[in-house]
C-alpha positions as CSV (number, residue, x, y, z in Angstrom):
1,M,-2.9,26.9,-1.7
2,P,-4.4,23.5,-1.6
3,M,-2.2,20.4,-1.9
4,F,-2.7,17.9,-4.5
5,L,-1.9,14.3,-4.3
6,S,1.7,13.7,-5.3
7,R,0.5,10.9,-7.8
8,R,-2.8,10.4,-9.6
9,A,-5.3,8.2,-7.6
10,A,-6.0,4.8,-9.0
11,A,-9.6,5.9,-9.3
12,G,-9.8,6.8,-13.0
13,G,-6.6,9.0,-12.8
14,R,-8.5,11.6,-10.6
15,R,-6.7,13.9,-8.4
16,F,-8.2,14.7,-5.0
17,R,-7.6,17.9,-3.3
18,R,-7.1,18.6,0.4
19,N,-10.3,20.2,1.8
20,T,-9.0,23.5,3.1
21,V,-12.3,24.4,4.7
22,A,-13.3,21.1,6.2
23,Q,-15.6,20.8,9.0
24,P,-13.9,19.7,12.1
25,I,-14.5,16.1,13.2
26,R,-17.7,16.7,15.4
27,R,-17.6,13.6,17.5
28,Q,-13.8,13.4,18.0
29,G,-13.9,9.9,16.7
30,V,-12.6,8.2,13.5
31,A,-12.7,4.9,11.9
32,V,-9.7,3.3,10.2
33,P,-10.2,0.9,7.3
34,G,-7.3,-1.2,5.9
35,L,-5.9,-4.5,4.7
36,E,-3.3,-6.7,5.9
37,S,-1.7,-9.8,4.8
38,Q,-2.7,-13.4,5.9
39,L,0.0,-14.3,8.5
40,P,0.6,-17.6,10.3
41,A,-1.2,-17.8,13.7
42,G,0.6,-15.8,16.4
43,Q,2.5,-13.5,14.1
44,W,1.8,-9.8,14.5
45,S,1.3,-7.6,11.5
46,W,3.6,-4.7,11.0
47,S,1.4,-3.5,8.1
48,R,-1.6,-3.0,10.4
49,H,0.4,-1.3,13.1
50,W,2.0,1.0,10.5
51,Q,-1.4,1.8,8.8
52,R,-2.9,2.6,12.2
53,D,0.2,4.8,13.2
54,C,-0.2,6.7,9.9
55,A,-3.9,7.4,10.5
56,S,-3.4,8.4,14.2
57,E,-0.8,10.8,13.3
58,L,-3.0,12.3,10.8
59,V,-5.9,13.0,13.1
60,A,-3.9,13.5,16.4
61,A,-5.0,17.1,16.8
62,H,-8.5,16.5,15.7
63,G,-9.9,13.2,17.1
64,M,-9.0,9.8,18.0
65,I,-9.5,6.4,16.6
66,V,-12.6,4.7,17.9
67,A,-13.2,1.7,15.5
68,E,-10.9,-0.3,13.2
69,Y,-12.0,-2.2,10.2
70,F,-9.0,-4.3,8.9
71,D,-9.6,-7.1,6.4
72,V,-7.0,-9.9,6.6
73,G,-5.9,-11.7,3.5
74,C,-8.4,-9.8,1.2
75,S,-7.3,-8.2,-2.1
76,R,-7.9,-4.4,-2.4
77,R,-9.3,-5.3,-5.8
78,R,-12.4,-6.7,-4.0
79,G,-15.0,-4.1,-3.7
80,W,-15.8,-2.8,-0.1
81,R,-18.9,-4.7,0.0
82,Q,-17.0,-8.0,-0.7
83,R,-14.5,-7.3,2.2
84,P,-16.1,-8.4,5.4
85,Q,-14.7,-5.5,7.7
86,A,-15.1,-2.8,4.9
87,A,-18.7,-4.0,4.5
88,A,-19.1,-3.7,8.3
89,L,-17.7,-0.1,8.2
90,L,-20.3,0.6,5.4
91,A,-23.1,-0.8,7.6
92,A,-22.0,1.2,10.6
93,L,-22.3,4.4,8.5
94,K,-26.1,4.0,8.7
95,D,-26.0,4.1,12.6
96,P,-26.5,7.8,13.7
97,D,-24.8,6.6,17.0
98,R,-21.8,5.2,15.3
99,G,-19.3,7.2,17.3
100,F,-17.3,8.6,14.3
101,D,-17.7,11.1,11.5
102,A,-14.5,10.5,9.6
103,I,-12.7,7.7,8.0
104,V,-9.0,7.9,8.1
105,V,-7.0,5.8,5.6
106,G,-3.4,5.1,6.7
107,E,-2.3,4.2,3.1
108,Y,-4.4,4.7,0.0
109,E,-3.1,1.6,-1.6
110,R,-4.4,-0.4,1.4
111,A,-8.0,0.9,1.0
112,F,-8.8,1.5,-2.6
113,S,-8.3,0.1,-6.1
114,A,-9.5,1.3,-9.5
115,N,-12.5,3.5,-9.1
116,Q,-13.5,2.4,-5.5
117,L,-13.0,5.8,-4.0
118,Q,-15.1,7.4,-6.7
119,H,-18.0,5.0,-5.8
120,L,-17.4,5.5,-2.0
121,A,-17.4,9.3,-2.0
122,P,-21.2,9.8,-2.5
123,V,-21.9,7.1,0.2
124,L,-19.7,9.0,2.7
125,D,-21.3,12.4,1.7
126,H,-24.9,10.9,2.2
127,H,-23.8,10.0,5.8
128,G,-21.9,13.1,6.6
129,V,-18.6,11.3,7.0
130,Q,-15.3,12.8,5.9
131,L,-12.5,10.9,4.3
132,W,-8.9,11.8,5.5
133,L,-5.9,10.7,3.5
134,P,-2.1,11.1,4.2
135,E,-1.6,12.1,0.7
136,T,-3.8,15.3,1.2
137,D,-2.6,15.8,4.8
138,G,-6.2,15.9,6.0
139,P,-9.8,15.6,4.7
140,V,-10.5,15.1,1.0
141,D,-12.8,17.7,-0.9
142,H,-14.8,15.5,-3.2
143,H,-16.8,18.5,-4.5
144,D,-13.9,20.7,-5.7
145,P,-14.1,21.1,-9.4
146,P,-10.3,20.3,-10.2
147,T,-10.8,16.9,-8.4
148,K,-13.4,16.0,-11.0
149,R,-11.0,16.2,-13.8
């Protein structure tokens, strides 16, 4: 039985279902987007480390992290195209030699706000890139009818 998110996603109250028949990560590479607070020079971000660890654990048996796109000091309310690193990740999707075919989010709230996921899903589908979330314990199935409620 598929697992649902324990809480409704911020994207319009939609629930996203675990993709139980997901294709394996073909290239064995994943990209990790995220946000971290602006810290004084020389201070290390526990938030970034924690998000990366969550993402690594989620895909450990399926692939490895080959790229990181962490925006520092940006609000998650800013769209992905308005965040420098998230925009770089979107640009990388167009490159067939990008080295990854999955995006793994370490924490939903550090990647999305409002309906951002709803707008990102078709872009990822167009480029053949899966989205993995800890809340679904794997890839998200954007095409499953219960997720469109």
